[in-house]
N, C-alpha and C positions, 0 to 999 in steps of 0.2 A: 472895156474892150468889146463887150457884146454890143453896146450902142454903136460903136464904130462899124462893126460888121453889119448890123441891121441897116444903118444909114447907107452903106456902100452896096448892099445886096442888089438893089435895082438900078444903081447909078453908074457902076463901072464894071468893066469886064474882068479885071483881075485885081486882087488885093492880097498883100502879104504883110503880116504883122510879126514883130519880134518880141518875144517874152522870155525873161530869164527863167530857165527850168533845169539848170544844172543841180546835181545832188551829190553830196559827200556822205558816204556811209561810215566814215571814221568819226566825224564830229557832228553830223546831222545837218550841216549847212544846206540850205536850199536857196538858189538865186543864180547869180551870174559869176562863173569862175573867171579868174584873172588870166589874160593872155600873157604868155612869156615867150622867150626865144625858143624854148623847147616844147611848147604846147600850152596847156592850161593847168592852173593850180587853184585849189580851194583858197579863197581869200581869208578864211578863218583859221585853218590849221596847216595850210601849205601842201596838202595831199595832192599827189600827181599820179598815184597808182591806178591804172585803168581797171584793176580788179575790185577796187573799193570806191569808185566814183563813176557817176554818169555825167558826161558832158555832151550836150546836144547843141550843135551850131548849124546854121543854114550856110551851105557852101554851093555856090552856083545854082541856087534854087532847091537843092536837096538837103534834107536834114540828115546829119550823121554824127558819129562820136569820134572826134579827132584824137581822143586819148587812145582809142583802140586802133584807129587807122589814121595816122598823122597826115596833115595836109601840107601843101607847099608853104615855105617860110612867110611869104608876103601876105598870106591870108590872115595870119594872126592879127596884124595891125589893122587890117580892113575890118575884121570882125569886131575888134575891141572899140572901133570908132562908130559902130552902128548905133542908131537911136533905138531905145527900147520904148515901144509904143505905150505900154502900160506896166506899172509896177504895183501889183496888188490891186486894190480897189481905187487907187488914186493915180491919176496921170500927171505928168509934168509937161507944161507947155514950153515953147521955145524960150520964152523970157524967164524961165525958172519957176513961174507961178504954178501951184498945184491946182488940180481940178478933179472933183470926184464924179462918180458915175451919174449922180442926180443932175449935176451941172451939165454934163455931156448931153443927157436927155433933154434938158431945157434948151440948150443951144441947137440941138438937132431939130427940135420941134419948130424952130423959127424958119428952117429951110425946107422942111417936108411939106409939100402941098397936097 
């Protein structure tokens, strides 16, 4: 992810990346919670209690916790269909192929003059 930001820094005016940072304090899960009709739940234990989980989603450009302050119904589907730009140290390309940060640096070096 850092390589993406480094590459974009001098080349574009705005860049936003999405990374799964939700956390369940009941089972210890860290990642991306599952969107449901009523909000978000831990995919590991099903926790939906805003007192024992942190859910952070970008809504209209702002980061917020929809467990503590629910959003309109249609946003859940839109959020669940978003692309996660990086998942740990390995990214996934559109064709499903994995790419690690060293490969990103190699590709980036071809375009940086």
